Each structure stands twice: as structure tokens, then as C-alpha cells.
C-alpha positions in Angstrom: -49.3 -67.6 -15.0 -45.7 -68.3 -15.6 -44.5 -67.9 -19.5 -40.8 -68.0 -20.9 -41.5 -64.4 -22.8 -43.4 -61.6 -22.1 -44.0 -59.5 -25.2 -45.2 -55.8 -25.4 -47.0 -54.6 -28.5 -47.9 -56.2 -31.6 -47.3 -55.0 -34.5 -45.1 -56.5 -37.3 -42.3 -56.4 -34.4 -43.8 -58.4 -32.1 -45.9 -60.5 -34.2 -42.2 -61.5 -35.8 -40.6 -62.2 -32.5 -43.7 -63.8 -31.1 -44.1 -66.4 -34.0 -40.4 -67.0 -34.0 -40.1 -67.7 -30.5 -43.2 -70.0 -30.6 -42.1 -72.1 -33.4 -38.6 -72.4 -31.3 -40.8 -74.4 -28.8 -41.1 -71.4 -26.0 -43.9 -70.2 -24.6 -44.7 -66.5 -25.1 -47.6 -63.6 -23.7 -48.0 -60.9 -25.9 -49.4 -57.9 -24.4 -51.6 -55.0 -26.6 -54.3 -52.8 -26.7 -54.9 -52.6 -30.9 -54.2 -48.9 -31.5 -55.7 -48.6 -35.1 -53.0 -45.4 -35.9 -50.4 -48.2 -35.2 -47.7 -47.8 -37.7 -48.1 -51.4 -39.0 -51.6 -51.0 -39.4 -51.7 -47.8 -41.1 -48.6 -48.9 -43.5 -48.5 -48.8 -46.9 -46.8 -52.0 -47.2 -44.7 -51.6 -50.0 -41.2 -53.3 -50.2 -39.6 -50.9 -52.9 -36.1 -51.9 -53.9 -34.8 -48.8 -54.8 -35.3 -45.4 -52.8 -34.2 -41.7 -52.8 -32.4 -39.6 -55.6 -29.2 -41.6 -56.1 -31.8 -44.8 -57.2 -29.8 -47.3 -54.5 -31.1 -50.3 -52.7 -31.8 -50.5 -49.3 -29.7 -51.8 -46.8 -29.3 -55.2 -46.9 -32.1 -55.7 -49.4 -31.2 -58.8 -51.1 -30.5 -60.9 -47.9 -33.9 -59.1 -45.9 -36.2 -59.8 -49.1 -35.0 -63.4 -49.8 -35.6 -63.8 -46.1 -38.9 -62.1 -45.5 -41.1 -63.8 -48.4 -40.6 -67.5 -47.5 -41.7 -66.0 -43.9 -44.5 -64.6 -44.7 -45.5 -67.4 -46.8 -45.1 -69.9 -43.8 -47.2 -67.4 -41.5 -50.1 -66.8 -43.9 -50.1 -70.8 -43.9 -50.7 -70.7 -40.1 -53.2 -67.9 -40.5 -55.5 -69.1 -43.5 -54.6 -65.6 -45.2 -53.1 -64.3 -47.9 -51.3 -60.8 -47.6 -47.7 -60.9 -49.3 -48.1 -59.9 -52.9 -45.1 -59.4 -55.3 -46.0 -56.2 -57.0 -44.4 -53.8 -59.6 -43.9 -50.5 -58.3 -44.9 -48.0 -61.8 -42.2 -45.1 -61.0 -43.7 -41.7 -63.2 -40.6 -40.1 -64.1 -41.0 -36.1 -64.8 -38.0 -35.3 -66.6 -35.4 -36.6 -68.6 -33.2 -36.5 -65.9 -35.3 -39.1 -64.2 -35.5 -40.7 -67.0 -31.9 -41.2 -67.5 -30.9 -41.8 -64.5 -33.2 -45.2 -64.0 -31.9 -46.1 -67.4 -28.2 -45.9 -65.8 -29.1 -47.5 -62.8 -31.5 -50.2 -65.0 -28.0 -51.5 -66.4 -26.0 -51.4 -63.1 -24.7 -54.9 -61.4 -27.2 -55.8 -58.9 -30.2 -53.8 -59.9 -31.5 -55.5 -63.4 -33.8 -57.8 -61.5 -35.3 -55.4 -60.1 -35.7 -52.5 -62.7 -37.2 -54.5 -65.6 -38.5 -51.6 -67.8 -37.6 -47.8 -68.4 -39.8 -46.6 -71.2 -40.1 -42.9 -72.5 -43.7 -41.7 -72.4 -46.9 -41.9 -70.7 -48.6 -45.0 -69.1 -51.6 -45.1 -68.2 -54.8 -42.7 -69.6 -55.3 -41.9 -65.7 -52.1 -40.3 -65.1 -50.8 -37.0 -66.8 -48.2 -37.2 -69.0 -44.8 -37.7 -67.8 -41.4 -37.9 -69.7 -41.3 -41.8 -68.8 -41.8 -45.1 -66.7 -39.7 -47.2 -64.5 -41.0 -50.5 -63.4 -39.5 -52.0 -60.5 -40.2 -55.4 -59.2 -41.6 -55.2 -55.0 -43.9 -56.1 -53.3 -46.9 -55.5 -50.8 -48.1 -56.4 -47.4 -51.7 -56.0 -46.2 -50.1 -55.4 -42.7 -53.3 -55.2 -41.5 -54.4 -58.0 -42.5 -51.6 -60.1 -41.4 -51.5 -58.3 -38.2 -55.6 -58.7 -37.1 -55.3 -62.4 -38.1 -52.4 -62.8 -35.7 -53.7 -61.3 -33.4 -56.9 -63.6 -33.5 -54.4 -66.5 -33.5 -52.8 -65.8 -30.5 -56.3 -65.1 -28.8 -57.4 -68.8 -30.1 -54.1 -69.5 -28.3 -54.7 -68.0 -24.9 -51.6 -66.2 -25.4 -52.6 -62.3 -25.8 -53.7 -59.9 -23.4 -55.5 -56.8 -24.2 -53.5 -53.6 -22.0 -50.8 -51.6 -22.1 -47.6 -52.2 -20.0 -45.5 -49.7 -18.5 -42.0 -50.2 -17.8 -42.5 -48.8 -14.6 -45.1 -51.1 -13.4 -42.6 -54.5 -14.7 -40.8 -55.8 -11.6 -37.6 -56.9 -11.9 -37.4 -60.1 -9.9 -34.4 -61.6 -7.8 -34.2 -64.6 -9.8 -33.8 -62.6 -13.2 -37.2 -62.5 -14.6 -40.1 -60.0 -14.6 -43.3 -60.3 -13.6 -46.2 -57.6 -14.8 -49.6 -58.4 -13.1 -50.0 -61.6 -12.3 -47.4 -62.7 -15.3 -44.0 -64.1 -14.6 -41.8 -64.5 -17.4 -37.9 -65.4 -17.7 -37.8 -62.3 -20.2 -39.6 -59.1 -21.2 -39.2 -58.2 -24.8 -40.5 -54.4 -25.9 -42.0 -54.1 -29.5 -44.1 -50.9 -28.5 -43.4 -48.5 -31.0 -42.6 -45.0 -31.3 -43.4 -44.8 -27.3 -40.5 -46.2 -27.0 -38.6 -43.1 -26.6 -40.5 -43.3 -22.9 -39.4 -46.5 -21.8 -37.0 -45.7 -19.0 -34.8 -48.8 -19.9 -34.5 -47.3 -23.1 -34.6 -43.8 -23.1 -31.0 -42.9 -24.0 -31.5 -44.8 -27.6 -30.9 -42.8 -30.8 -34.9 -42.8 -31.6 -36.0 -40.2 -34.4 -39.5 -40.9 -35.0 -41.3 -38.9 -37.2 -45.2 -38.5 -38.5 -46.6 -40.2 -41.7 -49.9 -39.4 -42.9 -52.2 -41.0 -45.5 -55.5 -40.4 -47.6 -58.1 -43.2 -48.7 -58.9 -42.3 -51.9 -62.1 -43.6 -54.2 -61.0 -42.7 -57.8 -64.1 -44.1 -59.8 -63.2 -46.1 -62.8 -59.6 -46.7 -62.0 -57.8 -50.0 -62.0 -54.0 -50.6 -61.8 -54.3 -54.5 -61.8 -51.4 -55.5 -60.0 -49.5 -52.1 -60.0 -48.3 -49.9 -57.7 -47.7 -46.3 -58.5 -44.9 -43.9 -57.0 -45.5 -40.8 -58.5 -45.5 -37.5 -56.0 -46.5 -39.9 -53.9 -47.6 -43.5 -53.7 -50.9 -44.9 -54.8 -51.4 -48.3 -53.7 -54.6 -50.3 -54.2 -57.0 -51.7 -51.5 -58.9 -54.8 -51.7 -62.1 -52.9 -51.0 -61.3 -50.7 -54.5 -60.1 -47.6 -52.6 -56.4 -46.5 -53.0 -54.0 -45.8 -49.8 -52.1 -42.3 -51.0 -48.8 -41.2 -49.3 -47.0 -40.6 -47.1 -44.8 -38.0 -45.3 -41.9 -37.4 -43.2 -43.0 -35.2 -40.0 -40.3 -34.5 -37.8 -41.6 -31.3 -35.4 -45.0 -32.7 -34.5 -44.9 -36.6 -33.3 -48.7 -37.1 -32.4 -51.3 -39.2 -34.8 -54.0 -36.4 -35.3 -54.5 -35.5 -38.9 -54.0 -32.1 -40.1 -55.1 -30.1 -42.4 -52.0 -29.0 -44.0 -50.7 -32.4 -44.5 -54.2 -33.2 -46.5 -53.3 -30.3 -48.7 -50.1 -31.4 -49.8 -51.1 -34.8 -50.1 -54.0 -34.2 -52.3 -51.9 -31.6 -54.1 -49.4 -34.4 -55.1 -52.6 -36.4 -56.5 -54.1 -33.5 -58.6 -50.4 -33.0 -60.5 -50.6 -37.0 -60.8 -54.0 -38.4 -61.9 -56.2 -36.9 -64.7 -59.0 -38.5 -63.2 -61.2 -37.0 -60.1 -61.0 -38.7 -56.9 -62.7 -38.6 -53.3 -61.0 -38.7 -50.1 -62.5 -41.7 -48.1 -60.2 -41.3 -45.1 -57.8 -39.2 -43.5 -55.2 -41.2 -41.3 -52.1 -40.1 -39.0 -49.7 -42.6 -37.4 -45.7 -41.9 -36.0 -43.1 -44.1 -37.5 -40.6 -45.9 -34.9 -37.4 -44.8 -37.0 -33.8 -44.4 -35.8 -31.1 -41.7 -36.1 -29.5 -43.9 -38.7 -32.4 -45.8 -40.2 -31.4 -48.6 -38.4 -33.4 -51.4 -35.8 -32.2 -51.3 -33.1 -32.6 -54.4 -31.1 -30.8 -56.4 -27.8 -31.0 -57.1 -24.4 -30.3 -54.6 -22.0 -26.3 -54.9 -20.9 -27.5 -54.5 -17.5 -31.0 -56.0 -17.1 -30.8 -59.3 -19.0 -34.2 -60.2 -18.7 -35.2 -56.8 -20.8 -34.6 -56.8 -24.1 -36.1 -54.4 -27.2 -37.1 -55.4 -31.0 -37.5 -51.4 -32.4 -36.7 -48.7 -35.4 -38.2 -50.3 -38.4 -39.1 -47.2 -39.4 -40.3 -47.1 -43.1 -38.9 -50.3 -44.0 -40.8 -52.6 -41.0 -42.6 -54.7 -43.6 -38.9 -55.7 -45.2 -37.0 -55.5 -41.7 -39.4 -56.9 -39.6 -39.0 -60.6 -40.3 -35.4 -61.0 -40.7 -34.4 -58.9 -37.7 -37.2 -60.6 -35.5 -35.4 -64.4 -36.4 -32.3 -62.5 -35.7 -33.5 -61.4 -32.4 -35.2 -64.7 -31.6 -32.0 -66.8 -31.8 -29.9 -64.3 -29.7 -32.4 -64.1 -26.6 -32.7 -68.3 -27.3 -28.9 -69.0 -28.2 -27.2 -66.1 -27.4 -26.2 -65.7 -31.0 -24.7 -62.2 -31.9 -26.5 -59.7 -33.3 -24.9 -57.1 -36.1 -23.2 -54.2 -34.6 -25.1 -51.8 -37.1 -28.5 -52.7 -35.0 -27.2 -53.2 -31.3 -28.0 -51.6 -28.4 -24.9 -51.7 -25.9 -23.2 -48.5 -27.2 -25.7 -46.8 -26.1 -26.7 -48.1 -22.5 -23.2 -48.9 -21.2 -21.9 -46.1 -19.1 -18.5 -44.7 -19.9 
């Protein structure tokens, strides 16, 4: 089989890159083994404009959200689904300090469109009393629905191989292309999540994977409407009536195994937030493919031009994947220069 691009992995990175390459008229083959514990599959799907104690906007947020929403709408139309939803995120503010910080930030230029209200007092009878709340305009992606629907689309197109690709099994051809099993491609792009740290072509990149654990909980009688909640943990309504609760950032144990300690930590946060009983339905764990500076890494290997990578989306995969997938597609097709913040060359060039 001959193809223009062989793409390894079909999380959000592989999904968007393959979509944009196909839209440009290229032939693709995507190889993915459908890991239910992948970061893309168990992600909350939240796009939250303001983050951290200083309540600052995420890097390039305005640029990326303006690109991402129309892109998701286009992909939804292709797949016949609705996965992206505009949502308000209700922050539960525990102290006067938090309330004052949000009030000040809401008046800051560039934030007024995102922080739509700051209110004193409690919000919802299902939640314990707070100093106040802030309403933040964000979004939610049902990422597992999107990935499953796109996987089905690739299967229908004959473009999906259900398998794993190990970098050592890929042959670099004298012609400049690559060969894996019976597939020959002009280029291979690794979109393999946190496993990229084991890839000999890219092992010197500054990967910093971290583990997250989440609980799927049932809270009888709780109806949040179109709101997501940010307290000690995020609480996200799911289509089946349950709620996604999490997540954490664990750096010393990098595996996909749920732990009792993390479950207890999330449950403690839930008990501090909720005034209603809940029941744990499921406990999940996954590893985010992050980097030391929390910037994605993408581009073509400086020595092996037929080998490229798209990785490091971390906690911002829903926001970043479409924007940087488009930039990488243009780089691969038209040699467009990638932003220096995401370039891989400095980490791969000898000397």
C-alpha cells in the first residue's frame, strides 16, 4: 500500500492532523490500537480561558479558540455528530480573597468577554456555601465521542489500521520515504502521546508526562443544566447523566493504573463541594503527554526529513490540537515555518 502520510496515533493530535491533510487532498493511513485509557479518551474536554492562581488567560487563547470552534463545527458536520458545546464554568470561590481577585480580573482588558459575572454568596443548593461564584465563558468537548466517530469514519474510508507502530520497526527508505509492514509512505508522523518518550528519533525532546485520575460519579437529583463546576475538582455533566470529577497532576508515577490515594483525594474534594450524596461509578487513570514548558512540540526531524512528530498537548489538547494540527499540516505540505515556541530543532540538532 502506498500513501502520502502514515500517522501513528489517533488521539486529538492524530485526528486533527489527518483531517487537515485529507482536506488538502493527501492520502493518509492512520495506525491506532484504540487505547481506552488514552489522555484524549478520558479527558474532561474542558476549555477554560483563565487558569492558575493569578487567573491569567491560557497561552494564545484568543487565537486558538477562534480557530478551534469553527474547526470543530466543520469536523462535526463531516461526522454527523455534535461534540463541541459552549458552556459556562462556575467557579466556586471559597474566600473573600478569591472573590476580590476575580472581581479585579473581570475588569481587566481582554478578560471581560470571558468572566461574565462575579457574584457574592452561594450558587446552587447542591453545593455547600461559598464566599461567591464567578461565571466564566468556556466550552466542553465530548472528546471520546469525537475520536470514536472519526475512527469509524477512517475505517469507512479504508484509512485505519488497528495496530501499534514501534519506531524501530519503521524502515527509512533510500528514496526518502518510510516503510512499515506493507505500507510505504512519503512521511511518517508520530502522534503517539506520552509513549513518544520511548521513540528513539525524539527521545531528547523535553517531555514531562504527568498522570491524571478521574472518577465518574452518580449524583441523584443533581442537574447543572449547561454549566460546568470548578471547585476543589472540576465537575462535568456527561451525556448519560453521570458526572466526570477530577483531575490531578501526578509526576512520580507514570502509568494508567487507578490508585486508592487518588480516589480518596478526589472524593475528599467532592465532599467539600457537594451537599448531596454521590456514588462512584468508575475510576479511570491516564497519562498526559506534556512537556517541561507546557508547550506542544511539532515538526520534522532535522536529520530524517521523512519523520515528524506532533506531541505535548498536555491539559490543553482540546484547545490546541486543531490550531497546531493545521499549522503542522501546512508545514509538512508547504514548508511553512512553525512558531519557535513549539519547534523541535533546538533539541535534536547536535552541538
